[in-house]
N, C-alpha and C positions, 0 to 999 in steps of 0.2 A: 344397770339396764339389762341384766342377764339373769335368766333363771338358772338355778343350780343343777348341774348334771348329777342325777342319782337314779338308782334302780327304782322302777315303778313310776317314773315321771310321765306326764302326758305326752303322747305322740300322735301324729296324724293317723286317723283310723285306717287300719290295714297295715301299718308299719310295724316292724318288730320293735318291741320295747327295749331300751338299753339295759345292759347288765354290767354292773361294776362289782367285780369280785376281788376281794383281798387275797393276794397270792403269797404275800410274805409279810411278816411282822417283826418288829424289833425284838420281841420276846423270844421268838423261835429262830429267826434268821439273821438278826442283827440289823435289819433295815425294813422299811415299809415299802410295799409296792401294790398297786391296784391294776388289774387288767380291765381294759375297757372294751366292751362289745356294743357297738352302736352304729346307727345309720349316719350318713353325712348330713342328714337333715333333722338331727335330734336337738330338741331344746331351742334356745336362741341361736339361730343359724342364718347363713346366707344361702341364697340360690344363685348360682352362676348360670350363664347362658347354656353351658353344656347340660344342665339339668333337663332342659326340654328341647334344645336345638342341636342339630348334628354338628354345627360348626361354631357353637357358642364358646365364649371365653371360660377359663377354668381357674382353679385355685393355685395351680402350679406355675403357669406362664404369665399370669397377670401381674403387672407391676404393683408393688406394695402401696404406692401412692393412690391407687384406686380405692383403697379401703379406709381412707380418712379424709376429712375436709369439713367445711363449714356446714353446720346443721341448722335446720328449720323444723320446728314442731308445729303441727296444726291440730287444734282441738276439734275432734270429731265425735265427742261423747254424746252429743244430742242427736246424732244421726242413727238411723236404724237400718237393718238389712233392706227394708222396703225402699227407704229413701236412697241409700247408698251414698257414696262420695262422688259428687257430680262436678263437672267442669265449672259450673257457675260458682260452686263453693271454692274451688281452687283459684279462680280468677280474682278473688278477693285478696289473694296473697301474691299476685303476679310479680310485683316489684321485688318482693323478698325472694321469690323463686328464682329470679334472674341472678341473685347474688349467692344462692345456696348450692352446695354440692350434694347434700343429703336432705331429703324430705321425710319426716317421720309422722305417721298418723297416730294420734293419741285417741284411740277408740274407747278406752276404758276396759277392754276385754281381759286385760291381765288380772283384773280383780276376780275373774272367774276361773283362774288357773287351778287345776286340780279338781274341777267339777264338770258335770256333763254340760253345763251351760257354756263352757268355753268353746264348744264345737258347733254352736248354732247362733244365729241372729246377729252376727257381727257385720258391720258395714264394710263394703269394699268399693274400690273405684269401678265405674262402669267403663265400657269401651271408649266412649268419647273422652272421659277424664284421663284415661291411660294414654290415649293418643295425644292429648294436650300436654301431658308431662314430657313426652318425647321431644317437644319443641324447646326444652331447656337443656342446659349443659349439666344435668344431674349425673352424679356417679352412682347414686343408689336411692332407693325408696324403702322405708321401713314401716312396720306396723306392730302393735302390741296384740295382734290377733294371730290365729294359726295359719292364715292364708290370705292371698290377695284375690282369690276367686272364691265364690261361694262353695259350700260343701257339696252342692248338687252339680257343680260344673264338671263336664266331661272333657272339655277341650282346653281348659286353663287359658282362656283367651287373654285375660289381663296379664298373667305371667308372660305369655309369649310376646305381647306387644312391647312390654318394658324390657324384657331380656333381649329381644331382637334389636333393640336400640342401644345395647351395651350398658343398660342400667341394671345393676345388681339389686337383689331383693333381700331384705332382712326381715325375718319373721320371728314371732314369739318374743318380742321385746317386753320389758317391764320397767316400771319406775318413770315413765315419761312425764308424770305429773310433777316431777322434780326439776324439769328443764325449764329455763326461762324463755320468754318470747324473744328476748334479745339473743344475739349471736352466741353460739357455743361451737366447740369442735367435737365432732363425732368420730369414733374409732370402731371398726369392726373387723379386725384382722383374723383371717382364717388360718387353719393349719395348711401347710404347703403340701397338699395331697396330689400325687401324680394323676393328671387328668381329672382332678376333682370337680365334681358337678356341684358341690356345696361343701359346707363345713360348719360345725359348731363354732361360735365366736364368743369372745369376751367383749360385748358391746359396752362402750363407755362414752359419756358425754362430759367434756371438760369445759367448765364455765369460768370465765375470766373473773379474777378477784376485783372487788371494788376498791381495794387499797392501792 
């Protein structure tokens, strides 16, 4: 469920692209080593409260159990930017939301990864939908798009509504089509960065075996 970190990968417009430079090799140094130069919001990553709030939670002091739990995926592939993800759509899953720790929006936008289309047209929750989600005991909300607000947003309202309620955000997920409607366990452990406002993660969904 994680995009590969590599030089030249897509980033949020205006952000510095990552640079992965090989600084040692077995042939010349006896070992391999790569130096990473990247933003804390590169690739598949989490946003912590500190990203947009002065007193928000971070990647350093937040307990590890905040980064895994029961997952629920909702198919949003028929929705457009104009329609958005509405409260009425989420209410169809109310009972499942009451049991979930993480809600993942399957918008289908990961199919456009690496193209200009990835940065436009994706559906996001509106203000009412975001407020509705704060009424559940969710640890996090994820999407396979680049943001929880439209690219035109200036105030990142949806981000702030969710983050201010202690809900972490996971962006740039992929492979959500492989998740079942039935229960699975979702993991998104960040690097333990001092005062970290976010971090690339290795997002994983563990599905119980039928055996």
